[in-house]
mmCIF file of the N, C-alpha and C atoms, coordinates in Angstrom:
data_MODEL
# 
_entry.id   MODEL 
# 
loop_
_atom_site.group_PDB 
_atom_site.id 
_atom_site.type_symbol 
_atom_site.label_atom_id 
_atom_site.label_alt_id 
_atom_site.label_comp_id 
_atom_site.label_asym_id 
_atom_site.label_entity_id 
_atom_site.label_seq_id 
_atom_site.pdbx_PDB_ins_code 
_atom_site.Cartn_x 
_atom_site.Cartn_y 
_atom_site.Cartn_z 
_atom_site.occupancy 
_atom_site.B_iso_or_equiv 
_atom_site.pdbx_formal_charge 
_atom_site.auth_seq_id 
_atom_site.auth_comp_id 
_atom_site.auth_asym_id 
_atom_site.auth_atom_id 
_atom_site.pdbx_PDB_model_num 
ATOM 1   N N  . MET A 1 1  ? 9.777   22.071 -3.271  1.00 0.00 ? 1  MET A N  1 
ATOM 2   C CA . MET A 1 1  ? 8.804   21.443 -4.009  1.00 0.00 ? 1  MET A CA 1 
ATOM 3   C C  . MET A 1 1  ? 8.312   21.635 -5.246  1.00 0.00 ? 1  MET A C  1 
ATOM 4   N N  . ASN A 1 2  ? 8.013   21.087 -6.020  1.00 0.00 ? 2  ASN A N  1 
ATOM 5   C CA . ASN A 1 2  ? 8.183   21.753 -7.546  1.00 0.00 ? 2  ASN A CA 1 
ATOM 6   C C  . ASN A 1 2  ? 7.149   20.421 -8.460  1.00 0.00 ? 2  ASN A C  1 
ATOM 7   N N  . TYR A 1 3  ? 5.926   20.665 -8.284  1.00 0.00 ? 3  TYR A N  1 
ATOM 8   C CA . TYR A 1 3  ? 4.706   19.675 -9.216  1.00 0.00 ? 3  TYR A CA 1 
ATOM 9   C C  . TYR A 1 3  ? 5.362   18.392 -8.372  1.00 0.00 ? 3  TYR A C  1 
ATOM 10  N N  . ASP A 1 4  ? 5.596   17.302 -8.500  1.00 0.00 ? 4  ASP A N  1 
ATOM 11  C CA . ASP A 1 4  ? 5.481   16.106 -8.153  1.00 0.00 ? 4  ASP A CA 1 
ATOM 12  C C  . ASP A 1 4  ? 6.949   15.619 -7.690  1.00 0.00 ? 4  ASP A C  1 
ATOM 13  N N  . ASP A 1 5  ? 7.644   16.551 -7.492  1.00 0.00 ? 5  ASP A N  1 
ATOM 14  C CA . ASP A 1 5  ? 9.143   16.997 -6.957  1.00 0.00 ? 5  ASP A CA 1 
ATOM 15  C C  . ASP A 1 5  ? 9.187   17.267 -5.919  1.00 0.00 ? 5  ASP A C  1 
ATOM 16  N N  . ALA A 1 6  ? 10.076  16.507 -4.690  1.00 0.00 ? 6  ALA A N  1 
ATOM 17  C CA . ALA A 1 6  ? 10.104  17.349 -3.469  1.00 0.00 ? 6  ALA A CA 1 
ATOM 18  C C  . ALA A 1 6  ? 11.759  16.866 -3.271  1.00 0.00 ? 6  ALA A C  1 
ATOM 19  N N  . ARG A 1 7  ? 12.281  17.601 -2.496  1.00 0.00 ? 7  ARG A N  1 
ATOM 20  C CA . ARG A 1 7  ? 13.655  17.470 -2.148  1.00 0.00 ? 7  ARG A CA 1 
ATOM 21  C C  . ARG A 1 7  ? 13.652  18.032 -0.700  1.00 0.00 ? 7  ARG A C  1 
ATOM 22  N N  . ILE A 1 8  ? 14.604  17.326 0.419   1.00 0.00 ? 8  ILE A N  1 
ATOM 23  C CA . ILE A 1 8  ? 14.648  18.296 1.497   1.00 0.00 ? 8  ILE A CA 1 
ATOM 24  C C  . ILE A 1 8  ? 16.404  17.805 1.949   1.00 0.00 ? 8  ILE A C  1 
ATOM 25  N N  . GLU A 1 9  ? 16.448  19.109 2.369   1.00 0.00 ? 9  GLU A N  1 
ATOM 26  C CA . GLU A 1 9  ? 18.087  18.834 2.648   1.00 0.00 ? 9  GLU A CA 1 
ATOM 27  C C  . GLU A 1 9  ? 18.118  19.576 4.501   1.00 0.00 ? 9  GLU A C  1 
ATOM 28  N N  . PHE A 1 10 ? 18.769  18.255 4.604   1.00 0.00 ? 10 PHE A N  1 
ATOM 29  C CA . PHE A 1 10 ? 19.010  18.546 6.172   1.00 0.00 ? 10 PHE A CA 1 
ATOM 30  C C  . PHE A 1 10 ? 20.082  19.436 6.513   1.00 0.00 ? 10 PHE A C  1 
ATOM 31  N N  . ASN A 1 11 ? 20.699  19.645 8.146   1.00 0.00 ? 11 ASN A N  1 
ATOM 32  C CA . ASN A 1 11 ? 21.528  20.323 8.309   1.00 0.00 ? 11 ASN A CA 1 
ATOM 33  C C  . ASN A 1 11 ? 22.735  19.915 8.271   1.00 0.00 ? 11 ASN A C  1 
ATOM 34  N N  . ASP A 1 12 ? 22.350  18.382 8.512   1.00 0.00 ? 12 ASP A N  1 
ATOM 35  C CA . ASP A 1 12 ? 23.681  17.324 8.820   1.00 0.00 ? 12 ASP A CA 1 
ATOM 36  C C  . ASP A 1 12 ? 23.877  16.916 7.192   1.00 0.00 ? 12 ASP A C  1 
ATOM 37  N N  . GLY A 1 13 ? 23.273  17.863 6.201   1.00 0.00 ? 13 GLY A N  1 
ATOM 38  C CA . GLY A 1 13 ? 23.856  16.982 4.999   1.00 0.00 ? 13 GLY A CA 1 
ATOM 39  C C  . GLY A 1 13 ? 23.219  16.119 4.344   1.00 0.00 ? 13 GLY A C  1 
ATOM 40  N N  . THR A 1 14 ? 22.125  15.168 5.048   1.00 0.00 ? 14 THR A N  1 
ATOM 41  C CA . THR A 1 14 ? 21.409  14.470 4.718   1.00 0.00 ? 14 THR A CA 1 
ATOM 42  C C  . THR A 1 14 ? 20.466  15.098 3.915   1.00 0.00 ? 14 THR A C  1 
ATOM 43  N N  . ILE A 1 15 ? 20.081  14.482 2.564   1.00 0.00 ? 15 ILE A N  1 
ATOM 44  C CA . ILE A 1 15 ? 19.166  14.618 1.170   1.00 0.00 ? 15 ILE A CA 1 
ATOM 45  C C  . ILE A 1 15 ? 18.236  14.029 1.158   1.00 0.00 ? 15 ILE A C  1 
ATOM 46  N N  . LEU A 1 16 ? 16.666  14.105 1.206   1.00 0.00 ? 16 LEU A N  1 
ATOM 47  C CA . LEU A 1 16 ? 15.605  13.057 1.190   1.00 0.00 ? 16 LEU A CA 1 
ATOM 48  C C  . LEU A 1 16 ? 14.767  13.513 -0.026  1.00 0.00 ? 16 LEU A C  1 
ATOM 49  N N  . SER A 1 17 ? 14.645  13.237 -1.574  1.00 0.00 ? 17 SER A N  1 
ATOM 50  C CA . SER A 1 17 ? 14.069  13.451 -2.389  1.00 0.00 ? 17 SER A CA 1 
ATOM 51  C C  . SER A 1 17 ? 12.993  12.145 -3.425  1.00 0.00 ? 17 SER A C  1 
ATOM 52  N N  . THR A 1 18 ? 12.375  13.038 -3.780  1.00 0.00 ? 18 THR A N  1 
ATOM 53  C CA . THR A 1 18 ? 11.296  11.700 -4.025  1.00 0.00 ? 18 THR A CA 1 
ATOM 54  C C  . THR A 1 18 ? 10.516  12.397 -5.863  1.00 0.00 ? 18 THR A C  1 
ATOM 55  N N  . THR A 1 19 ? 10.543  11.414 -6.462  1.00 0.00 ? 19 THR A N  1 
ATOM 56  C CA . THR A 1 19 ? 9.393   12.011 -7.673  1.00 0.00 ? 19 THR A CA 1 
ATOM 57  C C  . THR A 1 19 ? 8.435   11.152 -8.056  1.00 0.00 ? 19 THR A C  1 
ATOM 58  N N  . GLN A 1 20 ? 7.325   11.918 -8.215  1.00 0.00 ? 20 GLN A N  1 
ATOM 59  C CA . GLN A 1 20 ? 6.411   11.069 -8.562  1.00 0.00 ? 20 GLN A CA 1 
ATOM 60  C C  . GLN A 1 20 ? 6.083   10.961 -10.111 1.00 0.00 ? 20 GLN A C  1 
ATOM 61  N N  . ASP A 1 21 ? 5.148   9.694  -10.510 1.00 0.00 ? 21 ASP A N  1 
ATOM 62  C CA . ASP A 1 21 ? 5.258   9.578  -11.982 1.00 0.00 ? 21 ASP A CA 1 
ATOM 63  C C  . ASP A 1 21 ? 4.314   10.038 -12.302 1.00 0.00 ? 21 ASP A C  1 
ATOM 64  N N  . ALA A 1 22 ? 3.902   10.909 -12.697 1.00 0.00 ? 22 ALA A N  1 
ATOM 65  C CA . ALA A 1 22 ? 2.390   11.738 -13.204 1.00 0.00 ? 22 ALA A CA 1 
ATOM 66  C C  . ALA A 1 22 ? 1.719   10.675 -14.020 1.00 0.00 ? 22 ALA A C  1 
ATOM 67  N N  . GLY A 1 23 ? 2.417   9.578  -14.814 1.00 0.00 ? 23 GLY A N  1 
ATOM 68  C CA . GLY A 1 23 ? 1.522   8.880  -15.747 1.00 0.00 ? 23 GLY A CA 1 
ATOM 69  C C  . GLY A 1 23 ? 0.926   9.721  -17.125 1.00 0.00 ? 23 GLY A C  1 
ATOM 70  N N  . ASP A 1 24 ? -0.308  9.450  -17.270 1.00 0.00 ? 24 ASP A N  1 
ATOM 71  C CA . ASP A 1 24 ? -0.582  10.178 -18.481 1.00 0.00 ? 24 ASP A CA 1 
ATOM 72  C C  . ASP A 1 24 ? -1.360  11.305 -18.513 1.00 0.00 ? 24 ASP A C  1 
ATOM 73  N N  . ILE A 1 25 ? -1.270  11.271 -17.112 1.00 0.00 ? 25 ILE A N  1 
ATOM 74  C CA . ILE A 1 25 ? -1.823  13.174 -16.762 1.00 0.00 ? 25 ILE A CA 1 
ATOM 75  C C  . ILE A 1 25 ? -1.204  14.101 -17.299 1.00 0.00 ? 25 ILE A C  1 
ATOM 76  N N  . HIS A 1 26 ? -1.159  15.252 -18.175 1.00 0.00 ? 26 HIS A N  1 
ATOM 77  C CA . HIS A 1 26 ? -1.031  16.452 -18.410 1.00 0.00 ? 26 HIS A CA 1 
ATOM 78  C C  . HIS A 1 26 ? -1.467  17.402 -17.425 1.00 0.00 ? 26 HIS A C  1 
ATOM 79  N N  . TYR A 1 27 ? -0.946  18.316 -16.581 1.00 0.00 ? 27 TYR A N  1 
ATOM 80  C CA . TYR A 1 27 ? -1.072  19.124 -16.139 1.00 0.00 ? 27 TYR A CA 1 
ATOM 81  C C  . TYR A 1 27 ? -0.465  20.630 -16.257 1.00 0.00 ? 27 TYR A C  1 
ATOM 82  N N  . GLU A 1 28 ? -1.618  21.546 -16.558 1.00 0.00 ? 28 GLU A N  1 
ATOM 83  C CA . GLU A 1 28 ? -0.898  23.107 -16.929 1.00 0.00 ? 28 GLU A CA 1 
ATOM 84  C C  . GLU A 1 28 ? -1.453  23.959 -16.246 1.00 0.00 ? 28 GLU A C  1 
ATOM 85  N N  . ASP A 1 29 ? -0.935  24.928 -16.226 1.00 0.00 ? 29 ASP A N  1 
ATOM 86  C CA . ASP A 1 29 ? -1.352  26.301 -15.595 1.00 0.00 ? 29 ASP A CA 1 
ATOM 87  C C  . ASP A 1 29 ? -1.506  26.005 -14.008 1.00 0.00 ? 29 ASP A C  1 
ATOM 88  N N  . GLY A 1 30 ? -1.445  25.068 -13.262 1.00 0.00 ? 30 GLY A N  1 
ATOM 89  C CA . GLY A 1 30 ? -1.513  25.188 -12.122 1.00 0.00 ? 30 GLY A CA 1 
ATOM 90  C C  . GLY A 1 30 ? -0.156  26.171 -11.089 1.00 0.00 ? 30 GLY A C  1 
ATOM 91  N N  . LYS A 1 31 ? -0.441  25.916 -9.963  1.00 0.00 ? 31 LYS A N  1 
ATOM 92  C CA . LYS A 1 31 ? 0.752   26.501 -9.321  1.00 0.00 ? 31 LYS A CA 1 
ATOM 93  C C  . LYS A 1 31 ? 1.560   25.381 -9.038  1.00 0.00 ? 31 LYS A C  1 
ATOM 94  N N  . ASP A 1 32 ? 3.074   25.555 -9.227  1.00 0.00 ? 32 ASP A N  1 
ATOM 95  C CA . ASP A 1 32 ? 4.254   24.796 -9.062  1.00 0.00 ? 32 ASP A CA 1 
ATOM 96  C C  . ASP A 1 32 ? 3.803   23.923 -7.663  1.00 0.00 ? 32 ASP A C  1 
ATOM 97  N N  . TYR A 1 33 ? 3.610   24.292 -6.633  1.00 0.00 ? 33 TYR A N  1 
ATOM 98  C CA . TYR A 1 33 ? 3.238   23.313 -5.796  1.00 0.00 ? 33 TYR A CA 1 
ATOM 99  C C  . TYR A 1 33 ? 2.033   22.431 -5.449  1.00 0.00 ? 33 TYR A C  1 
ATOM 100 N N  . TRP A 1 34 ? 1.292   22.264 -6.573  1.00 0.00 ? 34 TRP A N  1 
ATOM 101 C CA . TRP A 1 34 ? -0.262  22.004 -6.368  1.00 0.00 ? 34 TRP A CA 1 
ATOM 102 C C  . TRP A 1 34 ? 0.211   20.411 -6.846  1.00 0.00 ? 34 TRP A C  1 
ATOM 103 N N  . GLY A 1 35 ? 1.136   19.996 -8.198  1.00 0.00 ? 35 GLY A N  1 
ATOM 104 C CA . GLY A 1 35 ? 1.293   18.743 -8.154  1.00 0.00 ? 35 GLY A CA 1 
ATOM 105 C C  . GLY A 1 35 ? 0.535   17.946 -9.202  1.00 0.00 ? 35 GLY A C  1 
ATOM 106 N N  . PHE A 1 36 ? 0.344   16.803 -9.479  1.00 0.00 ? 36 PHE A N  1 
ATOM 107 C CA . PHE A 1 36 ? -0.750  16.380 -9.738  1.00 0.00 ? 36 PHE A CA 1 
ATOM 108 C C  . PHE A 1 36 ? -2.023  15.440 -8.718  1.00 0.00 ? 36 PHE A C  1 
ATOM 109 N N  . GLN A 1 37 ? -1.593  15.598 -7.744  1.00 0.00 ? 37 GLN A N  1 
ATOM 110 C CA . GLN A 1 37 ? -2.465  14.877 -6.933  1.00 0.00 ? 37 GLN A CA 1 
ATOM 111 C C  . GLN A 1 37 ? -3.928  15.404 -6.919  1.00 0.00 ? 37 GLN A C  1 
ATOM 112 N N  . HIS A 1 38 ? -3.954  16.862 -6.843  1.00 0.00 ? 38 HIS A N  1 
ATOM 113 C CA . HIS A 1 38 ? -5.282  17.319 -7.067  1.00 0.00 ? 38 HIS A CA 1 
ATOM 114 C C  . HIS A 1 38 ? -6.236  16.844 -8.210  1.00 0.00 ? 38 HIS A C  1 
ATOM 115 N N  . ILE A 1 39 ? -5.415  16.822 -9.312  1.00 0.00 ? 39 ILE A N  1 
ATOM 116 C CA . ILE A 1 39 ? -6.420  16.118 -10.104 1.00 0.00 ? 39 ILE A CA 1 
ATOM 117 C C  . ILE A 1 39 ? -6.549  15.073 -10.374 1.00 0.00 ? 39 ILE A C  1 
ATOM 118 N N  . ARG A 1 40 ? -5.870  14.145 -9.614  1.00 0.00 ? 40 ARG A N  1 
ATOM 119 C CA . ARG A 1 40 ? -5.876  12.921 -9.086  1.00 0.00 ? 40 ARG A CA 1 
ATOM 120 C C  . ARG A 1 40 ? -7.429  12.524 -8.436  1.00 0.00 ? 40 ARG A C  1 
ATOM 121 N N  . GLN A 1 41 ? -6.947  13.448 -7.157  1.00 0.00 ? 41 GLN A N  1 
ATOM 122 C CA . GLN A 1 41 ? -8.417  13.323 -6.143  1.00 0.00 ? 41 GLN A CA 1 
ATOM 123 C C  . GLN A 1 41 ? -9.673  13.593 -6.839  1.00 0.00 ? 41 GLN A C  1 
ATOM 124 N N  . ILE A 1 42 ? -9.772  14.363 -7.253  1.00 0.00 ? 42 ILE A N  1 
ATOM 125 C CA . ILE A 1 42 ? -11.002 14.932 -8.200  1.00 0.00 ? 42 ILE A CA 1 
ATOM 126 C C  . ILE A 1 42 ? -11.519 13.841 -9.440  1.00 0.00 ? 42 ILE A C  1 
ATOM 127 N N  . ALA A 1 43 ? -10.245 13.248 -10.279 1.00 0.00 ? 43 ALA A N  1 
ATOM 128 C CA . ALA A 1 43 ? -10.891 11.957 -10.754 1.00 0.00 ? 43 ALA A CA 1 
ATOM 129 C C  . ALA A 1 43 ? -11.575 10.964 -9.816  1.00 0.00 ? 43 ALA A C  1 
ATOM 130 N N  . ASP A 1 44 ? -10.705 10.695 -8.762  1.00 0.00 ? 44 ASP A N  1 
ATOM 131 C CA . ASP A 1 44 ? -11.250 9.690  -7.828  1.00 0.00 ? 44 ASP A CA 1 
ATOM 132 C C  . ASP A 1 44 ? -12.833 10.118 -7.428  1.00 0.00 ? 44 ASP A C  1 
ATOM 133 N N  . PHE A 1 45 ? -13.083 11.384 -7.237  1.00 0.00 ? 45 PHE A N  1 
ATOM 134 C CA . PHE A 1 45 ? -14.225 11.813 -6.538  1.00 0.00 ? 45 PHE A CA 1 
ATOM 135 C C  . PHE A 1 45 ? -15.091 11.410 -7.117  1.00 0.00 ? 45 PHE A C  1 
ATOM 136 N N  . TYR A 1 46 ? -15.376 11.679 -8.714  1.00 0.00 ? 46 TYR A N  1 
ATOM 137 C CA . TYR A 1 46 ? -16.210 11.699 -9.562  1.00 0.00 ? 46 TYR A CA 1 
ATOM 138 C C  . TYR A 1 46 ? -16.465 10.202 -9.783  1.00 0.00 ? 46 TYR A C  1 
ATOM 139 N N  . ASP A 1 47 ? -15.237 9.166  -10.015 1.00 0.00 ? 47 ASP A N  1 
ATOM 140 C CA . ASP A 1 47 ? -15.259 7.958  -10.043 1.00 0.00 ? 47 ASP A CA 1 
ATOM 141 C C  . ASP A 1 47 ? -16.051 7.232  -8.709  1.00 0.00 ? 47 ASP A C  1 
ATOM 142 N N  . ALA A 1 48 ? -15.940 7.385  -7.742  1.00 0.00 ? 48 ALA A N  1 
ATOM 143 C CA . ALA A 1 48 ? -16.690 7.283  -6.544  1.00 0.00 ? 48 ALA A CA 1 
ATOM 144 C C  . ALA A 1 48 ? -18.365 7.311  -6.593  1.00 0.00 ? 48 ALA A C  1 
ATOM 145 N N  . VAL A 1 49 ? -18.364 8.789  -7.330  1.00 0.00 ? 49 VAL A N  1 
ATOM 146 C CA . VAL A 1 49 ? -19.788 9.585  -7.324  1.00 0.00 ? 49 VAL A CA 1 
ATOM 147 C C  . VAL A 1 49 ? -20.416 8.432  -8.307  1.00 0.00 ? 49 VAL A C  1 
ATOM 148 N N  . GLU A 1 50 ? -19.608 8.186  -9.113  1.00 0.00 ? 50 GLU A N  1 
ATOM 149 C CA . GLU A 1 50 ? -20.446 7.040  -10.197 1.00 0.00 ? 50 GLU A CA 1 
ATOM 150 C C  . GLU A 1 50 ? -20.188 5.727  -10.070 1.00 0.00 ? 50 GLU A C  1 
ATOM 151 N N  . ASN A 1 51 ? -19.256 5.400  -9.193  1.00 0.00 ? 51 ASN A N  1 
ATOM 152 C CA . ASN A 1 51 ? -19.494 3.728  -9.098  1.00 0.00 ? 51 ASN A CA 1 
ATOM 153 C C  . ASN A 1 51 ? -20.241 3.521  -7.490  1.00 0.00 ? 51 ASN A C  1 
ATOM 154 N N  . ASP A 1 52 ? -20.635 4.552  -6.823  1.00 0.00 ? 52 ASP A N  1 
ATOM 155 C CA . ASP A 1 52 ? -21.261 4.264  -5.221  1.00 0.00 ? 52 ASP A CA 1 
ATOM 156 C C  . ASP A 1 52 ? -20.321 4.053  -4.399  1.00 0.00 ? 52 ASP A C  1 
ATOM 157 N N  . ARG A 1 53 ? -19.381 4.486  -4.257  1.00 0.00 ? 53 ARG A N  1 
ATOM 158 C CA . ARG A 1 53 ? -17.834 3.980  -3.435  1.00 0.00 ? 53 ARG A CA 1 
ATOM 159 C C  . ARG A 1 53 ? -17.481 5.005  -2.732  1.00 0.00 ? 53 ARG A C  1 
ATOM 160 N N  . GLU A 1 54 ? -16.758 5.099  -1.780  1.00 0.00 ? 54 GLU A N  1 
ATOM 161 C CA . GLU A 1 54 ? -16.313 5.653  -0.454  1.00 0.00 ? 54 GLU A CA 1 
ATOM 162 C C  . GLU A 1 54 ? -14.882 6.524  -1.715  1.00 0.00 ? 54 GLU A C  1 
ATOM 163 N N  . PRO A 1 55 ? -14.338 7.783  -2.182  1.00 0.00 ? 55 PRO A N  1 
ATOM 164 C CA . PRO A 1 55 ? -13.577 8.156  -2.815  1.00 0.00 ? 55 PRO A CA 1 
ATOM 165 C C  . PRO A 1 55 ? -12.353 7.686  -1.398  1.00 0.00 ? 55 PRO A C  1 
ATOM 166 N N  . PHE A 1 56 ? -10.960 7.560  -2.444  1.00 0.00 ? 56 PHE A N  1 
ATOM 167 C CA . PHE A 1 56 ? -9.677  7.351  -1.500  1.00 0.00 ? 56 PHE A CA 1 
ATOM 168 C C  . PHE A 1 56 ? -9.607  7.945  -0.542  1.00 0.00 ? 56 PHE A C  1 
ATOM 169 N N  . ILE A 1 57 ? -9.540  9.200  -0.542  1.00 0.00 ? 57 ILE A N  1 
ATOM 170 C CA . ILE A 1 57 ? -9.210  9.917  0.794   1.00 0.00 ? 57 ILE A CA 1 
ATOM 171 C C  . ILE A 1 57 ? -11.142 10.620 0.773   1.00 0.00 ? 57 ILE A C  1 
ATOM 172 N N  . SER A 1 58 ? -11.422 10.156 2.022   1.00 0.00 ? 58 SER A N  1 
ATOM 173 C CA . SER A 1 58 ? -13.092 10.683 2.274   1.00 0.00 ? 58 SER A CA 1 
ATOM 174 C C  . SER A 1 58 ? -13.012 11.943 2.816   1.00 0.00 ? 58 SER A C  1 
ATOM 175 N N  . GLY A 1 59 ? -14.148 12.642 2.737   1.00 0.00 ? 59 GLY A N  1 
ATOM 176 C CA . GLY A 1 59 ? -14.119 13.929 3.623   1.00 0.00 ? 59 GLY A CA 1 
ATOM 177 C C  . GLY A 1 59 ? -13.871 14.043 4.659   1.00 0.00 ? 59 GLY A C  1 
ATOM 178 N N  . ARG A 1 60 ? -13.493 13.157 5.907   1.00 0.00 ? 60 ARG A N  1 
ATOM 179 C CA . ARG A 1 60 ? -13.634 12.988 7.060   1.00 0.00 ? 60 ARG A CA 1 
ATOM 180 C C  . ARG A 1 60 ? -12.131 12.852 7.477   1.00 0.00 ? 60 ARG A C  1 
ATOM 181 N N  . GLU A 1 61 ? -11.530 12.462 6.119   1.00 0.00 ? 61 GLU A N  1 
ATOM 182 C CA . GLU A 1 61 ? -9.958  12.291 5.867   1.00 0.00 ? 61 GLU A CA 1 
ATOM 183 C C  . GLU A 1 61 ? -9.246  13.619 5.808   1.00 0.00 ? 61 GLU A C  1 
ATOM 184 N N  . ALA A 1 62 ? -9.974  14.281 4.945   1.00 0.00 ? 62 ALA A N  1 
ATOM 185 C CA . ALA A 1 62 ? -9.723  15.555 4.328   1.00 0.00 ? 62 ALA A CA 1 
ATOM 186 C C  . ALA A 1 62 ? -10.167 16.378 5.418   1.00 0.00 ? 62 ALA A C  1 
ATOM 187 N N  . LEU A 1 63 ? -10.841 16.590 6.387   1.00 0.00 ? 63 LEU A N  1 
ATOM 188 C CA . LEU A 1 63 ? -10.946 17.606 7.597   1.00 0.00 ? 63 LEU A CA 1 
ATOM 189 C C  . LEU A 1 63 ? -9.859  17.387 8.346   1.00 0.00 ? 63 LEU A C  1 
ATOM 190 N N  . LYS A 1 64 ? -9.580  16.001 8.437   1.00 0.00 ? 64 LYS A N  1 
ATOM 191 C CA . LYS A 1 64 ? -8.238  16.049 9.761   1.00 0.00 ? 64 LYS A CA 1 
ATOM 192 C C  . LYS A 1 64 ? -7.052  17.037 8.860   1.00 0.00 ? 64 LYS A C  1 
ATOM 193 N N  . ILE A 1 65 ? -6.495  16.703 8.443   1.00 0.00 ? 65 ILE A N  1 
ATOM 194 C CA . ILE A 1 65 ? -5.327  17.577 7.020   1.00 0.00 ? 65 ILE A CA 1 
ATOM 195 C C  . ILE A 1 65 ? -6.176  19.040 7.393   1.00 0.00 ? 65 ILE A C  1 
ATOM 196 N N  . GLN A 1 66 ? -7.056  19.888 6.928   1.00 0.00 ? 66 GLN A N  1 
ATOM 197 C CA . GLN A 1 66 ? -7.270  21.043 6.950   1.00 0.00 ? 66 GLN A CA 1 
ATOM 198 C C  . GLN A 1 66 ? -7.316  21.564 8.266   1.00 0.00 ? 66 GLN A C  1 
ATOM 199 N N  . LYS A 1 67 ? -7.218  20.916 9.212   1.00 0.00 ? 67 LYS A N  1 
ATOM 200 C CA . LYS A 1 67 ? -7.751  21.434 10.984  1.00 0.00 ? 67 LYS A CA 1 
ATOM 201 C C  . LYS A 1 67 ? -6.254  21.254 10.987  1.00 0.00 ? 67 LYS A C  1 
ATOM 202 N N  . LEU A 1 68 ? -5.085  20.635 10.536  1.00 0.00 ? 68 LEU A N  1 
ATOM 203 C CA . LEU A 1 68 ? -3.990  20.739 11.091  1.00 0.00 ? 68 LEU A CA 1 
ATOM 204 C C  . LEU A 1 68 ? -2.999  21.864 10.055  1.00 0.00 ? 68 LEU A C  1 
ATOM 205 N N  . ILE A 1 69 ? -3.397  22.018 8.830   1.00 0.00 ? 69 ILE A N  1 
ATOM 206 C CA . ILE A 1 69 ? -3.260  23.486 8.298   1.00 0.00 ? 69 ILE A CA 1 
ATOM 207 C C  . ILE A 1 69 ? -3.605  24.602 8.759   1.00 0.00 ? 69 ILE A C  1 
ATOM 208 N N  . CYS A 1 70 ? -5.015  25.247 9.386   1.00 0.00 ? 70 CYS A N  1 
ATOM 209 C CA . CYS A 1 70 ? -5.548  26.008 10.081  1.00 0.00 ? 70 CYS A CA 1 
ATOM 210 C C  . CYS A 1 70 ? -4.350  26.032 11.453  1.00 0.00 ? 70 CYS A C  1 
ATOM 211 N N  . LYS A 1 71 ? -4.189  24.832 11.640  1.00 0.00 ? 71 LYS A N  1 
ATOM 212 C CA . LYS A 1 71 ? -3.465  25.172 12.872  1.00 0.00 ? 71 LYS A CA 1 
ATOM 213 C C  . LYS A 1 71 ? -2.081  25.934 12.952  1.00 0.00 ? 71 LYS A C  1 
ATOM 214 N N  . ILE A 1 72 ? -1.357  25.262 11.710  1.00 0.00 ? 72 ILE A N  1 
ATOM 215 C CA . ILE A 1 72 ? 0.201   25.918 10.868  1.00 0.00 ? 72 ILE A CA 1 
ATOM 216 C C  . ILE A 1 72 ? 0.033   26.951 11.154  1.00 0.00 ? 72 ILE A C  1 
ATOM 217 N N  . TYR A 1 73 ? -1.308  27.658 10.170  1.00 0.00 ? 73 TYR A N  1 
ATOM 218 C CA . TYR A 1 73 ? -1.468  28.998 9.843   1.00 0.00 ? 73 TYR A CA 1 
ATOM 219 C C  . TYR A 1 73 ? -1.343  29.492 11.148  1.00 0.00 ? 73 TYR A C  1 
ATOM 220 N N  . GLU A 1 74 ? -2.539  29.248 12.095  1.00 0.00 ? 74 GLU A N  1 
ATOM 221 C CA . GLU A 1 74 ? -2.348  29.981 13.144  1.00 0.00 ? 74 GLU A CA 1 
ATOM 222 C C  . GLU A 1 74 ? -1.284  30.228 14.313  1.00 0.00 ? 74 GLU A C  1 
ATOM 223 N N  . LYS A 1 75 ? -0.354  29.463 14.113  1.00 0.00 ? 75 LYS A N  1 
ATOM 224 C CA . LYS A 1 75 ? 0.530   29.404 14.644  1.00 0.00 ? 75 LYS A CA 1 
ATOM 225 C C  . LYS A 1 75 ? 1.815   30.377 14.093  1.00 0.00 ? 75 LYS A C  1 
ATOM 226 N N  . GLY A 1 76 ? 1.544   30.239 13.144  1.00 0.00 ? 76 GLY A N  1 
ATOM 227 C CA . GLY A 1 76 ? 2.499   31.476 12.017  1.00 0.00 ? 76 GLY A CA 1 
ATOM 228 C C  . GLY A 1 76 ? 2.374   32.825 12.271  1.00 0.00 ? 76 GLY A C  1 
ATOM 229 N N  . ARG A 1 77 ? 1.083   33.194 12.536  1.00 0.00 ? 77 ARG A N  1 
ATOM 230 C CA . ARG A 1 77 ? 0.781   34.567 12.773  1.00 0.00 ? 77 ARG A CA 1 
ATOM 231 C C  . ARG A 1 77 ? 1.401   35.497 13.944  1.00 0.00 ? 77 ARG A C  1 
ATOM 232 N N  . TRP A 1 78 ? 1.615   34.349 14.768  1.00 0.00 ? 78 TRP A N  1 
ATOM 233 C CA . TRP A 1 78 ? 2.243   35.328 16.073  1.00 0.00 ? 78 TRP A CA 1 
ATOM 234 C C  . TRP A 1 78 ? 3.734   35.293 15.992  1.00 0.00 ? 78 TRP A C  1 
# 
């Protein structure tokens, strides 16, 4: 993974890859694996607050992913 490019190579030689268009977003000084989604999510959050709507990814949905990430880290310690 590098910014918004991702590539997976399987043992059987199959390759899956994707590139996400950043549009007019200019992203600097972030870690390579952060990509553009963080800045998009932050912008969506501010827009949701200003327009009194739910963000595209709600806190409840984000918590599901965070719990999954924590479980992966816990399993990796052993």
